[in-house]
C-alpha positions, 0 to 999 in steps of 0.5 A, a space after each residue: 411118164 409116171 406121176 404119183 398123186 401122193 407125191 404131188 401133195 408134197 407141193 400143193 394141197 390136193 384133196 381131189 379124187 384122182 379121176 378129177 385130177 386126171 381130167 384136169 391134167 389132160 385138159 392142160 396138155 398132160 394127157 393121162 393115159 391111165 391111172 394105176 393103184 399102187 399098194 406097198 403090199 400086194 392085195 393091201 391086206 384086205 380082209 385081214 383084221 386084228 384079233 384076240 385069241 379067246 380060247 386055245 385047245 389041242 386038236 382032238 385028232 392031231 398032236 400038232 394042231 390047235 383049235 381056237 376061238 378068236 374075237 375079230 370084233 364081229 358079233 360071233 367068235 371065229 373058230 380057227 384051226 392053227 398049226 403054230 407052236 406059239 399060239 396061246 390064249 390072250 394073244 393079239 394076232 393078225 387074222 385073215 378072214 374068209 374070202 381074203 386073198 393073200 400072196 406068196 410072191 405073185 401067187 394068190 391064195 384065197 382063205 376059205 371056210 374048211 374042216 381040218 381033221 374034222 374041226 371047223 376053221 373060219 380063217 387063218 392066224 398069220 405069220 409074217 411071211 404069210 402077210 408079206 410084211 416080213 420073212 419069218 415063219 417061226 410061228 404066228 405073228 404076236 402083236 402088242 397086247 394094246 392092239 385094238 381088236 377089229 382094226 384092219 391090218 392095212 391101218 394097223 401096219 400103215 400100208 402105203 397106197 397111191 394113185 399113179 398117173 401114166 402121162 403121155 408127155 409130148 417131147 416139147 414139155 421138158 418143164 413137166 418131166 417132174 412132179 414139181 413141174 406137174 404140180 405147177 401146172 395143176 396149181 395154175 389150173 386150179 387157181 385160174 379156172 372159174 369152175 375150180 375153187 382156187 386158193 391153191 398154193 405151190 410150195 417148193 421144198 426149203 433148202 435154206 438149211 444147207 451149209 458147208 460143215 467143213 472143208 475136209 474133202 476138196 475135189 477140183 473141177 475142170 470143164 474142157 468142153 463148155 459147148 457140151 456142158 455149159 454148167 457143172 456144179 458139184 459138192 462133196 459129202 463126207 462120212 455117209 453110211 450106205 444102207 437101205 432107204 427109209 420106207 417113205 423114200 422106197 414107197 415113193 420110188 416103188 409107186 412110179 416103178 423105180 427099184 430102190 437101190 440104196 439111200 444115196 442112189 435113191 435120193 438122186 433118183 428122188 430129186 430127179 423125179 421131183 425136180 426134173 434135174 438129173 444128178 450123179 453121185 460118185 464115190 469120192 475115194 475113186 476119183 483119182 487125183 481128186 479131180 473131175 474133168 469134163 471133156 471128150 475122149 478120143 473116138 474109139 476109147 473103150 469104156 465099161 458102163 454100169 451094166 458091165 457092157 464095154 462100149 466104144 466111144 464116138 467123137 461127140 461123147 461127153 465124159 466125166 473123167 478123173 485125172 486118169 480115166 473116164 468115170 461116166 458118160 455125161 448125162 447118159 450112163 454111169 461107169 462101173 468103177 466110180 459109182 456108189 457101192 456098199 463100201 462108199 463113205 465119201 461122195 462127190 455129188 454132180 448136178 449139171 446142165 448138158 447141151 441137149 443135142 450132144 446128149 441126144 447124139 450120144 444116147 442114140 449112138 449107144 442105144 441108151 435111154 435112161 431117165 437122165 438122158 430123157 430129160 437132158 435130151 429135151 432140155 433141163 433148166 440150166 439155172 436149177 443145178 444149185 437148188 437141186 444140189 442143195 436139195 439132194 445134199 440135205 436129203 442125203 444127210 437126212 437118210 445117210 448121215 455125213 457132213 457137207 465137206 466143201 463149198 459148192 463148185 459151180 463152173 458157169 462161164 456164160 450165164 443163160 438168161 431168161 428169154 423176153 417175149 412180147 405179146 399183143 392182147 389183140 393177137 391173143 384174143 384172135 388166136 384163142 377165139 375169145 376175148 380174155 381179160 388181161 388180168 386173167 392173162 397175167 394171173 395165168 402167166 404168173 402162176 406158171 412163173 412167167 414174169 410180167 416185166 411191162 404191161 400197157 394197153 396193147 400187151 405185155 413184155 414177158 420174161 420166160 424162165 429157162 425151164 420153159 424150153 419150148 416157149 420162145 415166141 408169142 404163139 407159144 405164150 398164147 398156147 400156155 394161156 389157152 391150155 390153162 384157161 381151158 380149151 373147153 371154155 372157148 365157145 364155138 362161134 356162129 361164123 365159119 371163115 374160109 379161104 378159097 384157093 385155086 390150083 394152077 393149070 396144069 396141076 403139078 401135084 396131080 401130075 406128080 401123083 399120076 406119074 408116081 402111080 404109073 411107075 409104081 404100077 410098073 414095079 417101081 418102089 417110091 421112097 421119101 428120103 
């Protein structure tokens, strides 16, 4: 799983070097396998400077070349031969200096000192496509006259850079399948470890601006399979304009390896990676009967998914349907007909909680592994659907326009409560191997959003939030305490405890192994079912 360092800064103040962040994440159980540097433009325009053309004369040995002197803020002017027809003295231009590597697609080419038709050339005055910031090759790129000579092109064009962590996430950590989840753990470690500064605040994006603008687009929702879909939430947005996403949104997605598609789909992917809550946007005008029905279709029903593959449904597949047909394999993969296209104007936005077992079976049956199924299989937070829906709706309004045209529909027949777990301080200290002050234990738990309902001399009664799918008993809570407190902060004791064990005679295990060896040596094959 890829986590962006810049993205983490949306939720907490983070001024640490990525290597330090990497060590902390690994210490708290989010093992960083590698750190990659992401640049919005390959090569980052290293070596490209803003220059001013001081002189421009015709090349003595060529009709279409010019010989220029260019000021890039260095003590000496550069002599550069240029073939562009629009070159002129007094222009501010981007200049690739000697040693700069530019890219044509993935093909690099290095700027070298050379002689062109007998005249010295110490760099290249660049066109848009040569820098990779556009497609124009009509001539060199002429910049605003106020541009400052000597400024790096990287700074001038505001190129985006990021450090991206590749985290080897263990299957039990569904709470950390998002940037906010990782930020929560990171803030907890920074605030509760004696070797860190502390004072880090965790900020969840504000959705208080969410409101229904009108009631012009009503979609009815019916859940016929609540055992597979315990909660289904949705809202409509009318009058959106499908277009490419703004640069900030594209950069966030590109940094973690996602291809931008359009502003609406990009928002759903952004919120998925931000909060760990998968969303799906339907073209509301393609929802026949203005009705969404969550149900299982007959085994053998054929359905064409977004990748244009016709699939045969199995009995447990949960489908999101309209009044007549299936639109989406719930929690796994969208259908080809009801998704967002360039012609979409009205949306129905889905945010649901699906049963992990159902999703796991469906994903396996069809050989589909998506970012959504990855999270649903591990268990998402049933009590986060509305917040994620509001967050996505507000972002869609920001980048695609439109109006929220219905109240939120929320089908949630059986509320899923927080689990209550009691811990005993003596047990905690015995398992960890060190006596930890109860105030530190409380601080760690509260920073992980685990509420302390009661506290007494012997222990605490805790309320475990529903996003902590793997925390169900005292031992799990102790693991949470220990990974934040720091395994490295537990001193190695000077005692070694051991328990002697005696094997019965005859040793049944040894006898079984002897028989297995005998059979295998005589040509048999051993299997373990």
